[in-house]
N, C-alpha and C positions, 0 to 999 in steps of 0.2 A: 552725327550722331554721336562721333569721337568727343566733339565738344560738349555734349550733355553728359556723357559719361564722367568727363572731365571734371565738369562743375560738381555731378552730385558728388564726385568724389572729395572736391575741395570744402563742398558743403559739411560733408559727413565731419572731416578732420576739423574744420571750423567749429562745428557744434560740440567734437570730443575738446579742444582745448578750452573752449567756453566753460565745460562743464568741469573740466579741471581747476581751472582758475577759481571758478565758484567755490568749490570743494576746499581749496587753498585757503580760500578768504574765510569760510566759515569756521575751520580749524585755528585759524590765526585769530579769530574773533573769540572763540572759547579759550585760548591761551593768554589770557591778559596777566600780564603783570602783578604780581601780589606787592602791596602797599601796606605799609604798618603806619596805626595811628599815631602822630607826633605826641610827644611828652606835653604838660601843661607847660607853657612858657616860665622861664623862671623870673621872677622880679625882683632881683638881690636888693634894691633900693626900698622895696615896699614890702609889705606885709599881707599875705593873702589871706583874706577872713573868710572862713569857711563854716556853713551851718551844717546840721547831718542832711538836710534834703539837698544841699549843695553836693554834699560829698557822696549821696546815693546817685547823682545824676552824673558825676564825675566816675565813678564805678562804671556805669552803665557803656560809657564812652570812650575810656581811656586805660581801661585795667586790661593787662595783657591775658590774663585767663579768659576772661568774656571775649576779648577780641578773637582768642585760639577757638574759641566754641564758637562763635561766627563762621571762622572758616570752615571747621568740621560740620557743620549745619549746611554751608554752599556744596560742600562735597558731598553731602548725602543728597542733595537735591539733583546733583547732577548724575549720580548712582542711578536713582530713580529714573532719570530720562534715558540713561544708557539701559535700564530693563526694558523701559516702553519701546525703545526703539528697535528691539529683537522681535517684536511683533508686526513691524510696519515694513513695506516693501523695501528690498534692496536691488539697487540697479548699479552697474559699472561698464564702465567701456575698457574692453581689452584689445589690444593690439600685439601681434605676434607674428614674428619672422621666423621659420625653422627651415632646416635644411637636413635630410636624413637618406639615408641608404635603404633601398626596399630589397630585401631579400627573398627569392623565389624559392629556394632550396628548403625541400621538405613541405611544403604547401600543397603539393598533389597536382600541380600544373608545372611546365615549363616555358621558358620564354627565350627569346632571339638571343639576351643576355642574362647571366644569372643574377645580376644585380641591376637596379634601378637607381639612380640619384634624383631625389624629388624636392623641391624646393616651392614652400609654402608662406604664403601671406594671408593672416586671417585679421580681419577688422570686425570687431562684433559687440553690440550692446547686450547685456545680459541683466536679465531681473527674475527676482524669486520673491513670493509673498505666499507667508503662513497663512493657512484658511482655518486651521483648528490645532494649534497646540497648547494643551492645559498647562504643561509645565512651565513654557515662556510667561502665561498669564498669570500663573501662581508667584512665580519669581518676580514680577512687575508688583503686585499686590504687597509680598513681601516688603519690598523695597521702600513703598508708602507706609508700612507699619514702623519699619526701620527710620524713616524721615520723622515721624511723628514723636517716636520714641528719642531721638536725639534732640530733638526740640523742647521735650519735657525734661529730658537731664541737663540740657542747657538752661531751663529755667531754674531748675532747682539748684543748680551751681551758682546762677547769679543770686538766688536767694542766701545761700551759703557765704558767699563774699559779702554780701549786705549786713550779715549778721556778724561777720569778723570786723566790719568796716566799723560797723556801730559800737561793738566791743572795743575795738581799739580807740574810737571815739571817745567813749566815756572814760576808760582806763587813763588816757591822756589827759583830761579835764581832772580826775581825781589826782594823779600826780601834782599837775600845775598848782592844786587848790592846798596842797600839802606843804608846799614851799611857804606859802601864806601862813600857816599853821608854825612852820619851823620858823618862820621870822618872828612870828610872835612871841615863841617860848624864847628866841634869844633874847629879845628885848626885856622880857621878865626875868632872864638870867643876869642880865647887865645889871637892872634896877637893883634885885638881889643882891649881886655881888659888891656894887656902889654902897649900898644900906649895909653891908656886913663891916666892910671896910670903916665906914663911918662909927658904926655901932663898936667895932673894935679899938678905934683911937679913942673912943670916948669911956673906954673901959666897962663897957657894959656886954659885949660879945667877946667868944674866945678865938683864939687862931682859926682853930678848926671849923668855925663858921664860915670863915673867909676862903679856906680851903674846899669846903663842900660847894659854896657858889662857884667858884673858881672850875671846879670839876663838872657840874651841871652845865655850865655854858661850854665847856669842850664838848661834851657828849652831844649838844644840840648843834653844834657847830659841824660836828663830824657827820652827825645825820644830815646835815642840810647838804653837804658835799655830795654825800652818797644818793639823795635824793637826786641832784642833777643828771647822773648817770642814767637813772630810773626814767626821768623825763626825756632824755635823749634817745633812751632804748624805744619808749613808745610813740616817741615822734616820728621815729624812722620805720618803725612799723607802719603806722598810718599813712606815710608820705610813700612807702612800697606800693601799698592797695591802692593809692590815689594815683600813683604814677607822677608824683612831685620829685623834683630833684631834692637831695638830702640834704644842700645847703641853702634852701629856700624856705624863708621866715612864715610860719604860718600860725594865725590864732583861731580859736574855735569859739562858737558861739555858746554859750551856757544852754543847758537844757531844762527845760523846766520840770518841776516835781507836779504831777495830774493825780488828783485822789482816784483809786481803782473805780470807784462808782462813777467817774465820768468818762471810763476809757471805752471807745466806742468798740475797739477789737475784741473786747470780753465776749466770748460766747459759748455755751453748753450745747449746742447742737451738733451733734458731731457728725452728722451726714452732711452738713453746709462747711466743715471743717474739711472734710476727706475730699470734698469736691473741689476745694481752694488747694488743696497739697500737691503739687507737681510730681513729688516722687511716688505718691500713691496712683495718681493718675496715669504716671508712666508704668508702674508696675501692672496696673488695669488693662493698659494698650498691650503690652506684654503677654498677658494673659489672651488676649484677643487674638494677637499673632500666632500664638500655639496652637490655639481653637482652628483657625484657619490652615497651619499647617497640617492639623490632623484631618480635615476635610479634603485637602489639594493633595496629602501623601498618596492615597490610594486611587488617585486619578492620573498616577505615572503610568498606570496600564492603559490609558487610553491611546488610542490611534492617534497619529500627527499627519495632518493633511495639509498638503502645499503644492503650489502651482507656480512652473517657471518657465520663460523662454528666452530665446535669443534672435536676433536679428543682424545681419551685416552682410558682408561680402568676403570673398576670398579669391587670390589670384597667385601667379607664380611668385611674383615680387611686389614688393611695396610702390603704389602709384603706376601700377601695370595696367594699360587700358584693357587688357585681356582676362577679365575679371566675371565671377559668377556670382549671383545672391545667394546668401546660405541662410537658413533660417531653423529654428527650432522650438517645438514648445510641447508640453506636456504637464500632468497633475502626478505627484507622487503620494502613495499611502503608505505610512510605517506603523506595522503593529507589533509591540512587544510580546514575544512569546514565551521565554525564560529567562529570569534574570536572578536566578540564584538565593529567592526569596528576601531580597533587598527589600522590596516595598514593604514586605509585612514587619520586617524588623523596624523599619524606618516609622510604619505608624504606633507600635508598640514604644518606640523611644519618644515619639512627639504625646504620645498619652502620657507618661512619666512626667515630661515637661509641664504638662496641663498640672497634672496633681500638686507637682512641686510648687508650680506657680500659684496656686489656688491657696497654699499652706504660707506662702511669703506674704500674700496679700493678706490673710488673717492677722500674722503677725505684726505685718506695719500698721493696720488698723489698731491693734493692742497699744501698739507702743506710742502712737500720736494718739490715743485717747490718754495713757497715763503722762505724759508730755503736757498736754492741755491740763489737767489736774493738778499736776505739780507746780507747774507755773501760775495756775490761779491761787493756790494755797499759798506759794510763797510771795505773790503780789501782794497779796494782804496782809500777809505776816511782816513783811518787810517795810511797808508803809506806816504799820505800828510802831515799827521801831526806830523809825525816824523821829516821831515825836517823842519815845523815850529816851532817845539820845539827846534830844535838845533840851529835855529836863535835866538831863545828868550835866550837860554844860552848864547851866543856869547855877545848880548846887555847887558845881565845882568852881564856878567863879566867886559864888559868896564866901565858900571854904575858905580859898585862898585869901579874900579880904580880910576875911577874920583872923588869918595866920601872920598875915603881916603885920595886923595892928599889934597882937600880941608880942613879936619881935621887936618891935618898936620900942614897947613899954618894957621891954627887957623881962618879959614874963616867962618865956620859952626862948629855946635857940633857933637857929634855921631850919632844923630837920622836919618842924612842921610846914614850914613854907615852902620848902623843897617837895616835901609829898603832895602838899597841895597843888604845886605849879604840874607835877608829874601827873595827877589826876584830870587838872584841865587840859593839860596837854592829849592825854590819852581820851578823853570824852569828845576833844574837838575832833580828833581823829575818828572816833567811832561814828560822831555824825556824819563825817564826810563819807566814811565808809558805809553806811546804811543808805544815804543819796545814792551811793554807787551801785550797790547791791540792788537797790528797788529798780535804777533803772535796767539794769541787768535783768532782773524779774520781768518789766515790763517788754524787753528784747525778747526774752526765750519765749513769752506770750505770744508776740507776735509772730515769732517763727513758727511755733506750734501750731497757729491757727493758719499758716500758709504765707502771708505777705509780711516781711519784715517791714516794709515802709509804712505800715498801718502804726507802729512805733511813735510816728510823726502826728497823730490825730490826737 
């Protein structure tokens, strides 16, 4: 008999140890080390060619803000699991060795000794399970709403970063193309300076013509130096978004100009646009969350029902053969009676949140509608501006050609040539700027309709 008791005691503690190890293993599995996505590997001897589509892919996998948002989403997933665990049974093993002095004085009876020392060892498996708890269920549902909102907020943030990346992409292309214009201006300045010197030596032109040409050359050379700083700034901004090292050379693929009539993401269906906007959908989910809060707020006055039980043994000391089985089981019902009108106030508060969120949804809807209309108007207007600026470039080149002929023939000084060169430079700048602004309009329309990546279509 003593061997059987000893075997059951060893088996009990063996099960307790195994359960503790399993619990430790589960906790260790949850506490995984945080890893950070590596940067894009630097290629110092090579140039990284990047298209806008590739830039979007890089953003999704390497941008630190996006990676941080992924971790926030993982946190919300675990919070949802924690909320759900509150509705599941809880089981624990408790081992307790105690020693106390039992006093009989004042208890209505006497003993041989006024005090008694008591040793007690308890080894128990305890469990508790909620059968009905509306508050815990509501908290779990609210955590699911929070998870959905976090996911939509992350999607909206991703679209914002797509927008910033495409904007930086177009800006950097524009800045690089301006170097080509400035180089052409400097070539024309050098040609004009040499022509003025030859005309001056031939006695056809004055010294002031040479000075004007030299001044124009210096102005364009200065502007070129300033443009290099602008290019560096736009390059660093783009590299920072793409998580590329600052000393890595990059080359961007040109973005084609497409007629507005051929754009697939042009749409006037506001309902479809709202369905594709993650910020609007996030506001909708937030409204549904508040409505659920309103419904569940009054349920806080409902009773809570749970069952519990424990089983084990008690003895004077641990591993003592003189032990007795001990167990208990029961059911508990808790009914709120008075909570100081907290529930009523909470219902009113959530009702105000619902009305506020309904106004917010209407405001977002109006803003999105205005964004789409404005972007559509700009995209049509700026496409026409490209054609106009192209015509100005052609006319400026013709005017410059005629002004050079007049100066060669000695009919006029070189002021007309300098003015014509300035007009050519300005018209070339306007042409590049019109393409840049048209690309930004396409980008704004793609963002307004819900997905920046449709700018690639």
